[in-house]
Every structure is written in structure tokens, then in C-alpha cells.
N, C-alpha and C positions, 0 to 999 in steps of 0.2 A: 372707266375700267379698261378700255382699249389702250388708252395712253399709259396706264400703269404697266400693262403687259408689255407694250413696246419699250418703255423705259427699262423695265426689268430685263428684257431680252438684250438690249444694247449694253447695259451694265454687266451682265453675265458674260457676254462676248468680250468686252473690254478686259475683264478680270482674267479670262482664259488666255487672251493674247499677252497680257502683261506677265502672267505666270509662266507662259511658254518662253518668252524672251528672257526672263530671269533664269530659267533652267539652262537655256542656251549660253547665256553669259557666265553662269556658274561653271559649266563645263569648260568653256573657253579659258576662264581664269585659272582653273585647276590644271589645264594642260600646259600652260606656259612654264617652261623649265626643262630640266633634263630627266629623262625616264629610262631606266634600265629595262631591257627586254628580258624578263625573267624566264619566260617560257613561250615558245612558238611551236605550235603543233598543228598538224592537219593532214590533208591528203591532196596530192597533186595528180591530176589526170590530164595527160597529153597523149603522146605516142605510146607511153606506158603509164601505168598507175602505181604510185608508191606513197605510203604513209611516211611522215617525218615527225621528229620531235627534237627540239633543241632547247637547252637551258643556257641562261646567261649569254644570249645570242648577240648582244650589242646594245646600242642606245638610240633613242630618238631625242632630238632637242627641238622644242617648239618655242618660237619667239612670238611676242605679242603683236608683231606686224604681219602675221599670217605666213611666215616663212619658217622653214625648219631644215634640219640636217639629220642624216642617219649614218650609222656605222654598224655593219653586221660582220660577224665571223661565223660562217656556216661551213662545216666540214673542212676547217682549216683555211678557207678562202675568205679574204677580207673584201668587203664592198662598202664604199662610202659614196654619199651623194647628197643632193638637196631636193627639197620639195616645197610646194606651197600647200597650205592647209586651211580648211574651214570646217565649221561644225554646226550642227543643229543641236537640239536638246538630247538627241539619242544617237547621233552619228558623228564620226570624224572622217573627213574626206582628205586624202593626201594625193597630190598630183605631182609627179616627177616629169620633167620635160621629156617628150618623146614617148610617153607611156599613157595608157588609159588611167583615169582617176581610180583610186582604190578607196572604196567606201567601207568603213568599219563600223559595225553596230556596237555601241557601248552597252555591255551587259552588266557591268558593275562600275560605279563611279564614286571614288572617295578622293580625299586630298593626296593620299600617298599610294593608292592602289587603283589600277584600272584593269578591266578585263574587256576585251573586244572579241567579237566574232566577225568572220569575213567569208565572202563567197565571190572571188574574182574570176571573171572570164575574160581571156585576152588571147587573140590569135589562135583560136581553136583549142586552148587548154583551159582547165578549170583548177582553181586552188581554193579549197574550203578548209577553214580551221579557226583557231583561237590564238589570241595574243594576251599574255599576262604581263603587266608593267608595274614597276614600283618607282616612285619618285626618289631621285638622288638628293 
């Protein structure tokens, strides 16, 4: 009986690990490509606090080698750059050289739509919000 319980426990653990890896790989495969930033909204708190909301704010491009690029247009100001990225089954972490990693929690995950929430703290400021993406 003890051998059956041990074997069942080991098999259950293996199934959980395999399922988790599959979800991680599924998200990774879905991310590869070009994504439009349909909506970016949140609240920035630093020396002052202000809410923000942008539509059609730019693009993210994720490549299958863990690299990516971004292009934003916020308040008429254009910003471009590159990052490296990695994901778990529920997060996407983007790291730009010289900046702290930005961890985004995936709240909705489909082939053509993504919704993420974030809570970044960097150099005494906090940025909390959501990003809505659609695949081009």
C-alpha cells in the first residue's frame, strides 16, 4: 500500500510539472510576434502622483530567441528600444539594459489578445496599471 501511495504521489507531481511547463511554453509561443499596445493605463507615483491612460500607444515585438523591441508614442513623444524577455506560465518579464526587470502578470491569454497587470517600483517611484495587447 505504501508503494502505491508513493508511486501515485510521484506520478501526480510529474503531471503537475508537465502541465506547468506546457502552459509556460504555450504562453511563450503565443507571445512571439508583433503586438499592438491597444491600451496602457495606470497610476504613477513619484514626486507627484498622476493617473494616465493611452490608447494605441505603440508596439512590442517578441522574438523566439528571448529578445524584443518596443516603440511607444506617449503624449507625442516617441521612445524606441530593446529588451530581453522570459516568461513563466503567468508572468512576462522584460528587462531593458540599465533598468530593473519589469514583471507583468498575465491576466488574460489568448492567441490574439493579452491583458497584463503590473506594479513596478524603481528609484523611489511606483507605477501600477494594466496593458491590453492585440496581435498584429
